[in-house]
N, C-alpha and C positions, 0 to 999 in steps of 0.2 A: 832592525833590531832582532827580528826572528832569526836572521841569518847568523847572528852571533851565537845562537844556541845550537846550531847545526853540529859543530864539532863535539859538543857535550852529548848531544843526542846520539851521534854515531858511536861514541865511546860507550855509552850506556847500552846501546843495542848490541855491540860486540860483547860486552860483559854479560848481558843476558843470554847470548848464544853460548858462551862458556859455561854459564850457570846451568843451562839445559843439558849440556854434555856431562857436566858433573852429576846432575840429577840422574841421568841414565846409568852412570857408573854406580851411583849409590843404590839404585833400584836393583842392580844386579848382585846385591849382597855385599858390596865392599864396605859399606857403612849403613847405619840405620838412622842417622841424624845428620842434617845439613844445617850448619850455623853460618849465617850470612851477616856481615857487617855492612851497614849502609850509612854513608855520611849524612848527617842530619839535614843538610840543605838540598839533598837530592829529592826529586819528586817521587814520593813513595807510592803514588797511585799506580804508576806503570810497573813498579817493582811488585806491588801486591797483585796486580793482574797476572804477571808472569808466575808468581808463586802459586796462585790459584790454578793456573794451567798445569804446572808441574805437579802440584798436590793431587789434582784430579787424575793425571796420568800415572802417578806413582803414589798411591794412597798408603803404602806400607812404611814410609819413612817420615820422620818428624822434621819439619822445617822451622827453624828459629831465626828470626830477624832481629838484630841488635842495631839500634840507631844511636849514633854518637858523633861528636865533632871529629873532623878528619884525622887529627893526630891520635885520638883515642882508637878510631877504627884501624888505623895503621898498626898501632900497638897490639890490638886484638889479633890482627893477622900475623904479626911477627911472633906472638906468643903461642899461636896455634889455637886460640880460643874460637876463632872463626876460620872456616875453610875457604871462604870466598869473601871479597869485599868490593863494594861499588864505591869508588872514590873519584875525585876530580884531579886534574893536573898530573896525570900519570908520568909525564916527562920529568917531574921533580923527584921521583923515587929512585932508589938504587937500581942500576941496570939489571941486577940478578933477581929482582923481586918479580915472581910470577907464580901461577898456580902450580902446585905439585903435579908432576906428570905432563905439564904443558911443554911443547917443544921450545928450545932456546931460539931466540930471534936475533 
């Protein structure tokens, strides 16, 4: 049963790495606020731990976390309301959906 969660954990870990890169960019003066959309059924404990680490390293910017159902988080991302989103089933999204500034794959 735990092995079924491994792909999700790997995806979340990769997204958290991308979040940290984005946080570094933010701390260099590119933006003063980071808004993150998190799907409601993702474990927010790990996300909050990562946010605490980032906030401790970069205390000058504001981190906002919005939790909503997956479709709503995707809409927030498309509208630009959130800069980053932690979602599941990434293979179901449009192939050109990625973080601004991230390399095309």
